[in-house]
SELO-942764 format. One record per residue (C-alpha): residue number from 1; residue in one letter; chain; z, y, x. Coordinates in steps of 0.001 Angstrom, whole numbers, padded with zeros to 6 digits. Layout:
BEGIN
{NUM A A {Z Y X}}
...
//
This chain:
BEGIN
{1 M A {000000 000000 000000}}
{2 N A {000922 002472 002735}}
{3 A A {-002251 001627 004658}}
{4 F A {-004232 002298 001486}}
{5 R A {-002587 005688 001058}}
{6 R A {-003362 006618 004640}}
{7 A A {-007000 005466 004524}}
{8 P A {-008614 008504 002835}}
{9 R A {-006788 010886 005165}}
{10 V A {-007719 008863 008243}}
{11 H A {-011386 008606 007254}}
{12 A A {-011595 012328 006469}}
{13 K A {-009989 013192 009796}}
{14 Q A {-012359 010920 011702}}
{15 W A {-015405 012373 009933}}
{16 A A {-014287 015965 010585}}
{17 E A {-013619 015234 014238}}
{18 R A {-016962 013522 014776}}
{19 R A {-019100 016042 012900}}
{20 I A {-017242 019307 013456}}
{21 S A {-014460 019248 016018}}
{22 R A {-016181 017517 018923}}
{23 P A {-019300 019722 019087}}
{24 I A {-017203 022897 018962}}
{25 A A {-014673 021432 021399}}
{26 R A {-017433 020800 023945}}
{27 L A {-018436 024458 023719}}
{28 L A {-014825 025589 024199}}
{29 I A {-014477 023326 027229}}
{30 A A {-017647 024821 028688}}
{31 L A {-016032 028247 028232}}
{32 H A {-012896 026999 030057}}
{33 I A {-010604 027610 027056}}
{34 P A {-007557 025296 027281}}
{35 A A {-006131 023396 024321}}
{36 N A {-002734 025121 024490}}
{37 A A {-004390 028529 024233}}
{38 I A {-006161 027395 021057}}
{39 T A {-002821 026209 019674}}
{40 L A {-001204 029596 020285}}
{41 V A {-004176 031470 018833}}
{42 G A {-003895 029295 015721}}
{43 L A {-000242 030266 015393}}
{44 G A {-001190 033938 015710}}
{45 V A {-003838 033499 013007}}
{46 A A {-001196 031990 010715}}
{47 G A {000954 035056 011360}}
{48 G A {-001971 037280 010411}}
{49 A A {-002459 035290 007215}}
{50 A A {001220 035689 006380}}
{51 Y A {000979 039458 006866}}
{52 L A {-002037 039712 004551}}
{53 I A {-000298 037612 001910}}
{54 A A {002890 039655 002142}}
{55 E A {000767 042774 001552}}
{56 G A {-000682 041225 -001607}}
{57 R A {-004113 040431 -000154}}
{58 L A {-003954 036826 -001274}}
{59 F A {-007648 035944 -001043}}
{60 A A {-007960 037335 002479}}
{61 G A {-004707 035657 003479}}
{62 G A {-005917 032316 002136}}
{63 A A {-009221 032623 004001}}
{64 V A {-007469 033499 007270}}
{65 M A {-004974 030666 006786}}
{66 L A {-007786 028142 006352}}
{67 A A {-009493 029543 009465}}
{68 G A {-006274 028976 011385}}
{69 A A {-006099 025412 010053}}
{70 A A {-009616 024847 011371}}
{71 L A {-008388 025849 014843}}
{72 D A {-005744 023156 014525}}
{73 M A {-008499 020546 014541}}
{74 L A {-009883 021919 017787}}
{75 D A {-006917 021934 020147}}
{76 G A {-006473 018175 019989}}
{77 A A {-010208 017580 020342}}
{78 V A {-010374 019855 023385}}
{79 A A {-007402 018120 024981}}
{80 R A {-008907 014668 024472}}
{81 L A {-012432 015534 025616}}
{82 A A {-011151 017444 028649}}
{83 N A {-008686 014652 029512}}
{84 S A {-005899 017227 029452}}
{85 A A {-003807 015712 026670}}
{86 G A {-000141 015569 027587}}
{87 R A {003262 015307 026005}}
{88 F A {003990 019019 026209}}
{89 G A {000679 019871 024558}}
{90 A A {001442 017471 021722}}
{91 Y A {004913 018964 021380}}
{92 L A {003603 022526 021387}}
{93 D A {000975 021630 018781}}
{94 S A {003566 020089 016443}}
{95 V A {005953 023028 016772}}
{96 A A {003157 025568 016256}}
{97 D A {001898 023700 013184}}
{98 R A {005306 023787 011521}}
{99 A A {005952 027394 012522}}
{100 G A {002550 028472 011213}}
{101 E A {003098 026771 007882}}
{102 A A {006587 028214 007548}}
{103 V A {005453 031764 008313}}
{104 V A {002768 031571 005601}}
{105 F A {005383 030544 003054}}
{106 F A {007540 033414 004303}}
{107 G A {004634 035752 003618}}
{108 L A {004494 034463 000049}}
{109 L A {008260 034825 -000292}}
{110 A A {008117 038422 000961}}
{111 F A {005281 039231 -001452}}
{112 Y A {007106 037907 -004500}}
{113 V A {010482 039374 -003535}}
{114 R A {008896 042794 -003094}}
{115 D A {007141 042388 -006442}}
{116 G A {010371 041361 -008174}}
{117 H A {008774 038071 -009220}}
{118 H A {011695 035655 -009252}}
{119 L A {009721 032513 -010098}}
{120 G A {007279 033160 -007252}}
{121 A A {010139 033636 -004787}}
{122 Y A {011828 030426 -005935}}
{123 L A {008593 028451 -005686}}
{124 A A {007845 029830 -002212}}
{125 F A {011264 028702 -001011}}
{126 A A {010975 025321 -002757}}
{127 A A {007529 024661 -001290}}
{128 A A {008667 025655 002210}}
{129 F A {011755 023444 001934}}
{130 A A {009784 020460 000643}}
{131 A A {007111 020878 003335}}
{132 M A {009783 021003 006034}}
{133 L A {011382 017845 004622}}
{134 V A {008071 015977 004741}}
{135 S A {007450 016968 008357}}
{136 Y A {010986 016066 009404}}
{137 S A {010738 012731 007602}}
{138 R A {007696 011833 009665}}
{139 A A {009210 013024 012944}}
{140 R A {012444 011126 012350}}
{141 A A {010601 007978 011311}}
{142 E A {008470 008043 014434}}
{143 G A {011641 008614 016464}}
{144 L A {012710 005213 015110}}
{145 S A {009327 003735 016106}}
{146 V A {008218 003531 012468}}
{147 P A {004797 005035 011553}}
{148 G A {005665 008091 009463}}
{149 D A {002316 009431 008263}}
{150 V A {002443 007913 004779}}
{151 G A {002630 009292 001251}}
{152 L A {000621 011606 -000942}}
{153 L A {000920 015048 000607}}
{154 G A {000864 015479 004357}}
{155 R A {000259 018791 006103}}
{156 P A {-003566 018769 005770}}
{157 E A {-003299 018250 002023}}
{158 R A {-000701 021019 001724}}
{159 I A {-002970 023420 003586}}
{160 V A {-005889 022602 001281}}
{161 V A {-003813 022962 -001895}}
{162 L A {-002312 026287 -000806}}
{163 G A {-005613 027606 000526}}
{164 V A {-007462 026809 -002694}}
{165 G A {-004634 028311 -004737}}
{166 L A {-004766 031546 -002762}}
{167 L A {-008560 031792 -002867}}
{168 L A {-008677 031192 -006624}}
{169 G A {-005733 033468 -007361}}
{170 Y A {-003308 030763 -008481}}
{171 P A {-000686 030605 -005727}}
{172 L A {002128 029835 -008177}}
{173 Y A {000425 026649 -009310}}
{174 A A {-000342 025713 -005716}}
{175 M A {003267 026187 -004627}}
{176 G A {004520 024222 -007633}}
{177 I A {002190 021336 -006789}}
{178 I A {003253 021430 -003144}}
{179 A A {006963 021505 -003983}}
{180 A A {006725 018583 -006422}}
{181 L A {004370 016342 -004447}}
{182 A A {005993 017082 -001096}}
{183 L A {009355 015994 -002469}}
{184 L A {007690 012841 -003808}}
{185 T A {006133 012273 -000378}}
{186 S A {009554 012567 001253}}
{187 L A {010852 009878 -001098}}
{188 Q A {007858 007686 -000283}}
{189 R A {008596 008067 003409}}
{190 L A {012267 007340 002845}}
{191 R A {011330 004122 001067}}
{192 H A {008826 003257 003784}}
{193 V A {011380 003701 006562}}
{194 H A {013989 001740 004612}}
{195 R A {011576 -001182 004253}}
{196 N A {010714 -001119 007939}}
{197 T A {014271 -000873 009248}}
{198 R A {016098 -003345 007022}}
{199 D A {016042 -006011 009714}}
{200 T A {017943 -003685 012088}}
{201 Q A {020767 -002774 009726}}
//
């Protein structure tokens, strides 16, 4: 069941890397742009998206956020093709991913607090909390040597849902979907880890 849930995500990632990431990564390598620099630029782009969202420019913020997510596909591809992948690069990428996602939710929180929109502020906090829980669930599972990338709503899916919601002008619905499905994903991961660690209890 867990392998089935992971399959669409894995196939989509492989297709995107083969058709999109690798050709662009080769160009970046030719320009001598290192993977870690791409990671940090992606984090800066997420900060720019958060600023636009906080200022009420939701469509522009969504477009910039999705552009930053596209950069996230490139740093790993550059590192692999240039044979420069290392543990620190992987660590930096993971930290930057979580920080970028959190800062975008903070932008939404700031926008709704300034607007006096209580439901929007609550949903922004709930979505950020649920997203953090999903990411931590995976990290902690993998710290126990259990594959943690299972469940309905990983980070790529959250980015797509939020990006579409911002572009279409329905961020409240997007945040509600993220909050609900991310919490469900955390429960799926909890169940998955429980099943895979019962023999060690």
